N, C-alpha and C positions, 0 to 999 in steps of 0.2 A: 317924098314926092318925086316922081320920075322926071328926069330932065325932058325938056320939050322935044329934044332931038332923039330921044330914046325910041328905038324901033318898037311900034305897038304890036307887031307880029310876034316878036320875041316875048313880050309881056303876056300876050294871049296864050302862047305855047306853054310858058311856064305855069300859067294859071291852071291849065288843064293837066299838068303832069301829076302822076300818081306818087312821085317822090316829093319830099319837101325841098324847096329851092329858095335860095337867097341870091340877090345880086348886090355886090358892093362896088363902090367906085374906087378911084385911085387913092382916096383918103381912108379906105377901109370902112366907109359908112354904108349902112344898108339902105339901098335905094329901092329895093323890090323884095317882097316876101309873098310867096304864093299861099293859098289857103292851107295846104298841107303843112307848110313850115309854121304858120300861125298855130295850127292845132297841135303840132308836135311840141313846140316850145311854150305853149300855153299863153300866147299873146292874142288879144282880140283886136280886130280892125287893123289900123295902121300903126299899132304901138311899137312894131319892130322897126319901122322906118326911122331913119335918122340915128339909130344906135350904132356905136362903134362895134365892129365885128368882134373885137377882143372882149367886149362885155358879154358876149355869148360863148366864145370859145375858151376852153381851158387849153391855151396855146402851149405847144411843146417848146416854143422859143421864148426867150425873155422879152419883155416889153420895155424898151428903152428909148422911147421917142419915135417920131415919125419915120426916120430911116429904117429903124428896126421893124416898125409896124408894116411898112411897105414891103420890106423884104420877107416878113413872115408869110403873108398871103401869097406873095410871089413865089416863094420857095415851096409852098405847099401845092402850088398849081401844077397840073399835069399828072398827078398821081392820086391813088386812093389812099386814104389815111383814116385810121381809127383814132378818135379824139373825143374828149369829154366836152359836153355842152351844158350851159346853164339854162334852166327853165325859169319862167316868170315867178314861180313860187319858191325859187331858191334851190330846188332839187336839181339833180344832174342825171344826165343820161349818156350812154355810150353811143357814139354815132360813127358811121363810116362816111367820110367826106370825099367827094369828087369835085375838084376845083379846076375850072377851065377859064382861060383868059377870053375876054370878049372885047373886040376893038370896034368902036363906033366913031361917027364923025366928030362927036364932041369930046371923045377921050377914051381912056382905057377902063374896062370893068372886069370883074371876075364873077362867074356864075358858080355858086356853091350848091351842089346837090347833096342832100342829107338823108341817110337811111339809119333808122333806129336799130342798133345791134346790141342793145342792153341784154336782152334775153339770151342772145347767142354768147355774149361775153360771160354772162353768169353760168351758162352751161359749160363753157370752156374752162372757167375757173373751177367749177365743180369736177370736171373731168381731170384737170390737173391735180386737184386735191385727191381725187379718187386714185389716180395713177400713183401719186406719192404714197398713199396709204397702202395700196396693193404692192408697191415695190418694197415697202417696209415689212410686209408679211413674210413669215418663215415658210408659209405654204406656197406651192406652185399654182399659179392662177393663169388661165388662158381663156380667151374669148374666141369663139368660132362662129362662122355663118351657119344658117340652117343646113347648108350643104357640108357642114363640119370642117370647113377650111379655116385655118387659124388667121386671125386678124390682129390679135394682141396677146402678148405674154408679159408677165411681170418679172422682176429681177429674181424673185424666189424660184421661178421656173428655170431660169438660166442657172441659178446656183445648184438646184437639185438635179436637173437633167442634162445640163451642159450646153443646151442649144440657145443661141441668140435669136432675136426676132427675125432677122433677115433670112435665117435658115429654116425657120418654122413657118414663116408667112406663106399663106396660100396652100399649105400642106394639110392633109388629114392626119391628126395626131397619132392614130394607131399605126399608120404606115411608118412613122418615124420612131415610135417608142416600143413597138412589139418586138419580141425575141423568141428564142426557141422554147421557152417555158411559159410564155404568156398565154392566158386562157383564150382559146380560139373562139369562145362565145362572146368575147367582149364587143366585137363589132355589131353583133345582133342585138346585144343589150342596149347599145347607144342608139342604134336605128329605132329601137322601140321607144326611146325617149322622144326622138324626132316625130315619130308617128303618133304617139299617145299624148305627148305634152306633159307626161309625168316625170318627176325627178328620178335619178338613179344614184344609189349609194352601194358601193361594192369595194372589195379588196382585190387587187390585181398586181401581178408581177410585171413591171416594165423594165426597160433597159435604157440606161443613160447613153449619152453621146460616145463615151469611152468604152461602152460594152458592159459596164457595171450593172448587175441586177439591182433593182430598187423596188421593194414592196411599198405600195401606196394604198391609202384609203382614198378612193375617188368619189367625189360628189359632182354629178352633172346636172345642172339646173337649166331648164328652158326659159327664155325671156320672150314675152309676148307684147305686141303693141296694143294700142287702145282698141283696135279692131279685132283683137284676139289672134292675130296672125303671128307665127313664130318669126322673131327677128334675129335671135342669137342664142348661142349656148354658152353658158358660163360654167367652167369646170375648175374645181379646186382639188389639188392633189396634196395629201399629207403623208410625209415619209414615215412609214411604220416598219422599215426594214429591220431594225433591231428587235422590235416586239415580235414581228412575224418570224424573223430568223430564230429567235428564242423559242417561239411557239412551235414552229415546224420541226426544229431540231429536237426539242423535248418530246414532241409527239412521236417522231420516228424512232428516237432512241428508246423511249420508254416502251413503245410497242415492241421493239426488238427484244428488250429485256423481258417483257411479259412472255414473249414466245421462246425465251431462254436460248436465244441464238448464242453461239460461241463468242467469246470476247473479241477475238480477232475479226469476226464478221461484223460486229457492232462498230468497232473502230474503223473498219473499212467504210461502213455506211456514213460515219461522221466525216471522214476525209472527203468522200464524194460530195456530201452536202455542202461542205465548206467550199470546195472547188466550183460547185454550181452557183453558190451565192457570190463568190469572188473568183471569177475565171482566171484572173492574173496569177493566182496562187497554185502551188503544188504542195501537198500536205502529207505528213507522215506521223505515225504514233509509234513510240518505242516504250516498252515496259522495262522496269528494273526489278530483278528478282531478289530473293532474300540475301543472296551472297554479293549483291551489288553489281551484278553483270547485266548487260543490256540484252533485251529480248525483243526483236522487231515484231510488231503486230500488224501494221497496215501502212501501205503507201501505194494506192491504186494507180497513180500516174507515174510512178518511177519503175524502171526495170528491176526485176526481183534481185539481181545480184548486188544492187546498190545497198538496199536495206540489209541484205544478208551479210554484208561486209561488217556490220555492227554486231552480229550474233556472237554472244559470249564475251565481248569486250568489257573489261571493268570500267565503270563510270569514272570519268576523269578528263583532264584536258587533252588527252591523246585519243579520245573516243569521239571526236567531232563535236559540233555544237550541241548535239543531243546529250552526249556523255558529259560534256562540260556543264550544261544547264542542270542535269540531274545531280552532278557532283556539288555544284555551288548552291543549288536550291533556289536559284533566281534566274530570270530570263537572260539569254545570251543573244545579242544582236550582232550579226556579221554582215555589214553592208557590202563587203567585197571579200568573198571567201578565198579568193586567190591570195589575199594578204594575211590569211590566218597564220598565226605564229607557228603552229605545228600542223603542216598540211598532211592529213591522213589520207589513206586510200579512199576513204569515204568521200572526202572533199574532192579528190581528183575525179572520182566517178561523177560527182555532181557537175563539175566544170565541163566534163565531156558531154553532159546533157544540156549544156547551155545555161545552167543555173548559176547565178552570180551572187545572190545574197540569200541569207538564211536568218530566221528568227525562231529560236527554240525556247519553249516555255516549260518549266517543270510542272508536272501534274502531282498534286499533293493530296494526301488523305485528310480527313477531318482532324487528325491529331498532328498534322504537319509532316508526316513521313512522305518522302518522294517516291511515288509509285511509277513514274515514267516521264516522258516528255511528249509534247505536241509541237511539231515544227512546221513553219510556213517557209516555202522557198519561192524565189522570184527569179525570172530570167532577166530582170533589170536590176541595176545597182540602186537599191532604194531601202528606205527604212519603213517600218510599219506605220500606217497612219491611224487616225482615231477610229475609223471604221474597222480596221484590222484588230485594234485593241478590244473593241466591243465584241468582235467575233471570237477572239481568244478567250475573253472572260466567260462567255457563254459556253464555249466548247470545253474549256478546262474543267468547269463544273461537271459537265456531262461525262467527260472522260474519267474524272475521279469517281463519279457515281458508279460507272460501269466497272471500273477496276476494283473499287472497294467491295462491290457486290460479288465480284468474282473471288476476291480474297476470302470474303465471308463464306461463300459456297465451298471454297477449297477447305477452309477451316472446319466447316460443318462436316464435309466429307471426310476430312482427316480424323475428326473426333469420332465420327460414326463408324469408320472402316479401318482405322489404323491405331495401333497402340501408341499412346502418348509418350511412354517411356523410351521405347526402342525405335519407334518409327516403322516397325514391321506391320504387315496386315494383321488385323485382329481376327477373332474367330469367324465373324460374319464374312469379312472380305476373303479370308483364306478359303473358307468353304465354297464361296461363290466361284472364285478363280480355279479352285481345285476341280470342281465339277466340270468346268470348261476343258481342263486338261484331260480329264477322264473321257469326256465325249470325243476329244481329238484322238485319244488312245484307242477308243473303240473303232473309230473311222479308219485308223491306220493299222489296226490289228496289232498293237504293241502293248507291252507291259508298262506298269508304272509302280513306283515304290513310295509308301508313306512312312515317314520316320517320326516317332514320338520321343522327344528328348526331355528328361527331367534331371535337374542338377541334384547331385547327392549331397545330403546334409546341408542344404542351403539355409535352412532355418537357423542353424547354429551361427552362420555369418550375421544374420539379422539380429539374433539374440546377443551376440558378443560385441558387434560393432555398430549396430543400429541400422535402421531401414535405409538411410541415405547411402551408407556403404554398400548395402545389398543391392540397391538400385544401380549403383555404379558397376557392380559386378555383372548385373543383368545386361546393361548397355554394352559392356565389353564383350560378353559372350555373344550377344546378338551381332555385333560387328564382326566377330570371328566367323560366325556362321555365314554371313554375307560374303566375306572375303573368300571363304573356302568353296562357296557354291554360287558362282556368278552365272549369268545367262538366263536360261529358261527355267531354272529351278525356282520353286516357290517356297518362301520361308515365312512363317507366321508365329505369333506368340499367342498361345492359348490362354494362359492365366498364370500368375505367380512366376514360378521358375520353370514353366513348361513351354517348350517350343515345338513346332511341328513343321515338317518339310515334305514336299512332294517332288519326286524326281521323275520327270517324263521320260519315256523310252528307256526305262531302266530294267535291266535283268536282275535276278537275285544276286548274282556274283557282284555286279556293279553296286547294288545297294549295300552289300556287306562291306565292300571296299570303301564306300563313302562313309559308312558308319564308323569304321576303324579310323579313317582320316579325321572325322569330326571329334572322336574321343581324344585323339592326340592334340587337336587344336584347342579343345576346351581345357585340357590338362595343363596348358601353359600357365605359369604364375600370373596372378592378377592382384592389383592393389585393392584392399578393402579397408577403407578408413586408414588407420595408422599401421596396419599390418599387411603382409603379403600372404595370400592363400593360394593353395594348389587345388583348384576345383576339379571335380570329376562329374561324370554324368552316367545315367542309365538310358539306353536307347532301345526302343522297340520298333520292329520293322514289320509292316504288313504289305503284301504284294497284291496289285491289281492285275487281273481280275480274280485270281485264285482265292484271296482272303476277303473279298467283298466287291460289290459292283457300284457302291456309292461311297462318298467320302465319309459319311457318318459311320458306316460299318468299318471302314478301313481305319479310321481314327480310333474307334473303340478297340479294335483288335490290336492295333499298334500300341495302345495304352496298356493292354493286358501284357503284351510282350515286354514293355518297359518295366512293368511291375515285377515280372519274372526276373528281369536282369537286376533290379534293385534288391529283390529278395535273396539273390545269389551273392550279394555283397556290393553291387554297383560297379561303376567304371567298366562297363561291358555292354554289349548289345545282344539282343535275342530276336529271332524271327518268331512271328506268331505261329501257334499250332492250335489245332482244334481242342486239344487237351486243356489249353489255357481257358478256352471258352467254357468248357465244362466246369473248371474250377471257379471261374467267375460266377457262373450261374449258381453254383453251390454256395458261394459267399452271399449272394443276394437272398437265396432261400434261407441261409443261416441267420441273416439279419432279421428277416420276417419272423422266423421261428423264435428268435431271441426276444423280440418285443412281446410275442405271445407268451413266452415262458415267464417273463417278468410280470405279466398281468395275471397269469393263472397259477403262479406259485410253483413252477418247476425247478427253481433254483434252491439249493440248500448249502449249508456250510460244513466243512470238515476242519479240524483243528490239529495242527502238528505241534508237538511239544518242543520247547526250547529248554535245554537243561544247563546246569552250571558246569563249570570247567571240570569238576570231578566226575561228571557224568551221572550224578544222582539227583540233586535238588532240582525241582521244577522252577525255571526262571520265568516262563510264560508260555503262551501258545500263539501261533499265527493262524488267523482265520483265512481259510482258502475256499474260494467259490467253486461249487460243483453244479453240474447240470445233467439231469436225467431226463432225456426226451422220451415221451410216451411211446414213440414208434422207433426212433433211432437208437434209443438206449443212452448210456453215458457218453457225453461229448467232452473231449479233453479241453482244459482251459487254453492250451496253446492253439486250439482251433478257433474258439469263439472270442477270447479276450482281444486279439488284434482286430477282429471285425468290429467288436464293440467300440474300440478306440477310434476306428475310422469313421463309423457312423454316428458317434456321439452318445451311444447308449451307456458307455462306461460311466458317465456322470451319475446316472440313475442307479446303476449297479453298485457303484462305490457307496452311495448313501444307503442302499438296501443292505449291503454287507455291514456297514457301521451300525445300523439299527438292530439287525439280528444278532450280531456279535455281542453288543452291549446287553441285549435282552437275555442272551445265553449266560453271560457273566453274572447277571443278576440271579438267574435260576440256580447256577452253581453255588453262589453264595448262600442262597436260601437252603440248598441241599447240603451244605457243609463241605462242598468240593472247593478246596483252597487253591484256585488258579490265581497266581499273583497279578497277571496282566494279560491282555489280549492285544495282538498286533493286527492292524487292519491296513490293507493297501489302498491308498487314495490316488485317484487319477489327477494328472496335471490340470484337466479341465475343471475339477472341483476347486482347485486352488485359485482359479480365476473368478470364482463366484464370491462376491462380496459378502454373502450370507453364510459362508462355510463355518466360520468361527462360532457364530451364534447357533447354527444347526448342531454342531458338536456339543456345545454347552447344554442345549436343550435336551439332546439325546442322553447325555450323562445324568442330567437332573431327573429326566423321566424314569430312568432305571436305577436311580439312587446310587450311582457310582461316583467315585472321585476321579479327578484328572489323572492321578497316578495309576489308575486301573487300565488306561488306554495308551497305546503307542500307535502312531501313524507312520506307515512306511511310505516314503516318497522316492521318486527316481531323480536322476541327475537333471532331467529336463525341467523339473519343478524348481530345483535349486538355481538353475541358470536362467529361468524365465524372467525377463525384464519388466513384465507387467506389474505396475504398482499394486494391484489387487493381491498378487501372489505374495509379495513381501509383507503387505499389511496382514494377510491371513497367517503367515508364518509367525509374525511378531505376536499377534493376538493369541494364537495357539500356545506359544511359549509362555506368555504371561499367564494363561489359564492353567498351566502346569502339565499339559499333555505333552508327552515325549515324542520327538521326531527321530525316525530312523532312516538312514540313507541306504536304500536297497541296491543290490548288484554293484557294490563299490569295486572299482578297478577295471570295469569293462568299457567305460566311456571316457569322457574328457573332463572329469571333475577338476576344478581349480582349488588348490589348497587355500587360496585367499578366500574363496567362498566358504570353505569348511571353517575357516577361522572366524569369519564374520557372522555366519548364520548359527542359530541355536540348535545344532544337530547333537542329539544325545548319544546315538549309537551308529556304528557302521556295520553293514552286513556284507561280509566278504563273499563275492560271487562263487557259486559252487564249482565253476569251471577250474578255479585255482585248486580247490580241495581235491577234485578228481585227479589232478596230475601230481599230487604229493609224492606218490610212490615212484613215478617215472621221470620226474623233471626236477632237476636241481634249481632251475630258474624259478619254477612255480614255488618251491619251498622258500627261496630267497624273497620272492615277492610277498608271500604270506607273512613272513617275519617283518617285512617293511611296512605292510599295512597295519599290523599289530602295533609296531612302534609309533606309527603316525597317529593311530587312535589314542594310544597312551599319552603321547606328547600333547595332544589336544584335549585330553581329559574325556575321551569318548569311549564307551564300551564297544567292543568289537565282537560281532556274532559271526561264527563260521557256519555256512549252510552246506548241505549236501554231504554230510558225514555218513559214509556207508560201510567203512571197514574199520576194524580195530586199529590197524596201523595208522590210518588217517587220524583216528581219535587220539592215539598215543602221541603222534607228532604235534597235534594242536595243543594237547594238554601240556606237553613238554615246553612248547613255546609260551604257554601261559595264557591261552585264549580263555576268556571268562565265560563264554556262552557258546554252546554247540547245538546244532540242529541237523537232523537227517534221519534216514531210514534205519541207521544202526540203533537208534533209540526208539523210534516209532514212526510208522507211516502216518499220514494225516488220518484222523479218526472222526467219526460222527460224535456228537456231543455226549451221548450215553456211553459210547465206547471209551471216550477220553476220560470220563468220570471213573469208569472201571479201571482203566490203566493207572490213573492217579491213586485210586484206592489200593491197587495191587502193589504199587511202588512204595506207598506209605505204610503198608501193613508190617 
């Protein structure tokens, strides 16, 4: 109830107020409540009157008796306060109180104006919660006005981009975050969001406060009011720098690799991309070659002389951080290169450029081999941070990929174009480079020389010491050729023990001088397995353009000249002549004619008697192959046998001779002609055939002959052949009972140990010794020595080429058991041999 003296005007004014209002007296008792207060607090009529104000207020001050109560309202007076209030139903609301003192005649009062701020407080709490959540987000979030000016950023934005709110507030984000490589269409895209109301999702390169490039995935979302009007833009930025860095680098590097750019160019691209992503860095890439020496590849932001100071340095602690990282196989961090323990020229140059720290990382292949280094340099004393580590991890992988691919390409190129044993260009590469030299010679109107080199008797090194020893000799010879012919001369390996050389701008005289020099270099002793050999070579020379206009013809002509040198005994050189070409053509024609002769039956056999030491009894006959060409007439064996051996026809010819000689022996036996045995010459190629022993056995059985009826004559090359098939055949033939005769004994390099171990039945003294009996005491001594060797080994010795009575008499005097030669009979056809036998036995 209002006091009687309470001003009715004030009561009427409060009753009309749009705000809730209460009046309390000095005892904090409610003496007036306007209708708005009654409605707000849920009290009907006068139910609020007489209540202690503290029953309505959630007072911020403690309630401790009248003095405190009085001071509570008094202390709240004169200010706006947010405070909780209790409603009649027990609920609470948040209210903003404005308390003003009121002095009347009967005492002191306070007028309390109340405004409900519950909804505002709830919104405020939600905003605080939202702000806390946004600050906890790893994403960068900012809110801007429809005019795109920033009004809010979260802590994630500050962490990512480096800007606090006071620097961003009121600014358009693109003005602060764009840089030299930001998409210029970004502003248009965001303007489209403002105009259309649609969201925008894009990837864009922005720049942080410190200039660091940051790739972000940006989502820009418009916020509209209830009336549909745009009220704000909420933007969320997600850091995708590592992913994008990985993506961009991979795309550019792989694209460069597809285009097969040089490795230095690809490394330069990687360095530039790193420096674009991280402008505070300077980058270099250095390779390590097979000998462990450094080979600079790229450093686009460093002066050329700095990187070149590393060229050829062996990796190690004295080759800068790059060489040390390669040597150790792990990263080297140098926060202050001026304090580096060994200050190289490389580091001094870096200091001159203002570079103070370096971080070098080894580039490794998939199998762990160090291929090179990737180095980051900074003009500040600093260590690499997490971002740099991620950048390194990505780029090391790409550098290794590029370098391994380059090594693979080099290896493929090496295998395709270079000889794996000697490292010299192979036939394909030599021919390609030689053609270029010939083109240059044509343009300059100069001569050139092509040399074809073949080692003499190289097969014997392989046979005696094995292929590994032979390979070592070839490598040594190749090295000697390279040492003798530096510079513009081109050296290649054709095949086996054949080398080829082209001498640009060479006269005939110079070519001859070079050939002489090469023969001397090749002739120097060289180790072959456990022995030292004195190699020699045959060299053929063809001159451009006189002997041919292309490398194919020049090589063929030089090859012919080489063969001529070899036929003359080797260890010499010969120039090509047209006569050699004619001879070569004849050999090709001879091979063709020989194959036809074998198919059409142009070959036949003659037989030369072998007689006992008394010159009377028939010991046996040697089957000798003869060829009567229908147009050319008789062709001497010395012409066609070497060709048959070269082209491989000799194998078929040997089997043909074996078959026809055995067939003739069978006919003689049926006709009563008592020929004790027939000797057949067998090629070394036949002894490498695993079927030879069974072929001989079948031939003897087919013609009903015994093993004792047949002797096989072999050369020293068969005896020395290391092929297991050869030894197996020799053993099988011996077990069969067929005799083996060693032909042309004394002209080669027969080993007595081989004679002792192998089942050789007889030795055939070469006719060159017999020919010199009358004129050479040395020949006579050698003949006696051979006989004694044969006797000591239990072998029968046959002397060939006996033509004079004095030769016969000497051989009989020495005790030779078997003689053969024109003195007794020339080779005879089968019928003539039968007649000769009958005449001798009559």
